[in-house]
Every structure is written in C-alpha cells, then in structure tokens.
N, C-alpha and C positions, 0 to 999 in steps of 0.2 A: 802801832799797837795794838793802842787804844780803838782804830777802828776795829780791828779783828775782833775785840771781844764785844763792842758793839752790837758787831755782823752777829755773831754766836746769842749771844743775850735774846736778840732780834727774833731769830729762828726758834729760839728754846721760849719765849714767851707767845710765841702764835703770831707774832705781829705781821710775819708775812703770807699766811696764811689770811688775815685780815686784807692786807692789801691786795691781795691776789682776788678774792671776792667783792674787793671795791672795785677793781678793776673787769672784772667780769660783769658787775652790775651796769659800770660808765659803758662798755661796750654794746651791754643790751640795750640799752636807752638810745645811746646815738646811733646802734641799728632801726630802732623804731621810729625814730628821728628821721633819718633818711628815706625809708619806705612811706612814711607818710608827704613830705617834703616830694618824693618823687610822683605820689598820686596827686598831690596839690598841682604839679606841673604838667602833667597828664590831662586834669579836669582844665586847667586853663585853656593848652592848646587845642582842646575840644572844644570849649565856647569860641574859641577866634576863631574855627571852622566854620561853629555853626553860624555866627555871625558874618563871617565873609560868603558861607555858602549861599545865606540867604538875600545876599549882597550883589554876585557876581555869577552863582550859579554854582553847584555842587561837581560838576568837571573841572571848571575853571579853577577853581580853589583847591579839589583834587591835586593839578597839576602843580599847581603854586607851593602847596605845600610839599608835597614830594619832591619837586628840585629844589626848594629851600633845605630840606634835611641832607640832601647830597649834595650840596654845596656846602653844609657848613662838616657833613661829615669829611669831605675833601681837605678845607680847611684844618680841623682837627690832624688828619693826617699832614699834610703840610706841616703842620708847624712840630708835629711829636720829629718827624724828621729832620728838622733844623735845629731843633734843639738836641736829637740823639747825637749829631757830628760836633756839636760845643759840649754837650757830654762827654764823648769819646775822650776827644782832644785833651779834656780837664782832666781824666783821666788816668792819660798816657802822661800828662804833665806830672802830675800827682805821682807815677809811678817811676818815673824818670827820677821825680826830686828823693823820693823815700829809698831808691837804690843806691843813688849818691850818698844819702845818708849814713846806709849801712856798709857802703865800702870806706868812706872816710873813719867813719866808726871803726872798724875791722881793722883797718891800717893803723890807726892810731892807738890801739889799743896792742896789737901787735909788735910796736913800733920800739917800745925799752926792752922787751926780747929779744930783739934783734939785735938791738944797740949792744946788749949783753955778751953775745954770743962772738965766738972767735970771729967766723966767716957777715957778720951780721953787719958789719958798714958795708963791705962787695956789695951782700945780695941789695942793700938800699940803693948803693950808689949808681951797680948796671940798670934797673930801670930809668933813673935819673937820666944818666949819660945817652942812655937810648931818646929818652925822649929827646932830648938837647939835638942830640944828631938827626932827627929826624925832621926836626924843625928848621934847621939849617938847612937840611936837603930839600925842603919844598920851598924855601925859602930864593934858593936856588938854581932851581929847577928852569928850564927853560920851557916857556910856554910854547906848545906849535902855533907857529906864523897863520895867520888867519887865510883862506882858499880867495882863490882869484874872485872880486868882486865883478858888478858889470862896468866898474869902470877901467878895469883892466881888459878888456876885452879890446881885439886890435879891430 
C-alpha cells in the first residue's frame, strides 16, 4: 500500500515529468555521442585507406577494403543466425516452463474445490488412473523386431 501512495505522490509532485526530461536529455546526448563516434570511425577508415593507397595503389586498396567489409558483413550475418537459433530455443524452453507452471498453478488452485465436491475425487482419480494405465501399456507393448540385416542374407 505504501508503494502505491509513494507512486501517486510522485506523480502529483511532478517527479515523473522530471524523470522523463532527464531520460530525454540523456537520450539526446547519447545519440550525439554515437554520431560523433561513427564520424570518428569513418575518418579513421578514410585515413587507413589513404595510407594503404599510397603504399599499394588505389585499386588494390579499394579491392581490399571492399572484400574486407564484405567478409565483416558475412561474419555479422553468420553470428546473428547462430545466436538467433540459440535465442529461439531458449525462448521455447522458457515458454514451456511458464506453461507448465501455469498448468500446475491452475491444478493446485482447483484441487480444493474438486476435493470438496461430490464427484471431485472421481474427477481427480480418472486422469491419474489413465496416466498409470498408459505407462503400463507403454512398458508392456512389444517393440517391432528389427528388419533383416546384411548378416541375415542367404
């Protein structure tokens, strides 16, 4: 309750607006810094090009820079593809864990209500018995024999 009161008083005092202004100013300064850093990197690449062009010639330097940047682009795409697959698997595992937790929570929330009702124990026992019967069936089902191998040929 105290958190709600402090949140409401923060809005009333204008603290939220001040925080929004600070965040906007920080975003502007970080954007300017990023633009200047990119300009600096561009000039460094230009200086490297001029130095290498005077040493190896402009055609060879242009080809080298072009191939180098294409290789860098390919590496970036390869890394993205590899990490994207890992992230997708991680999201799927997290989603499965969340769904399991939601299912268990829902079952535990319904358990007292089902236990108090007249048919509640039957409703609870039927799926449990079905799961046990299926496990017994899977254990006792005969697996198909393997097909003839190269050693079984006449």
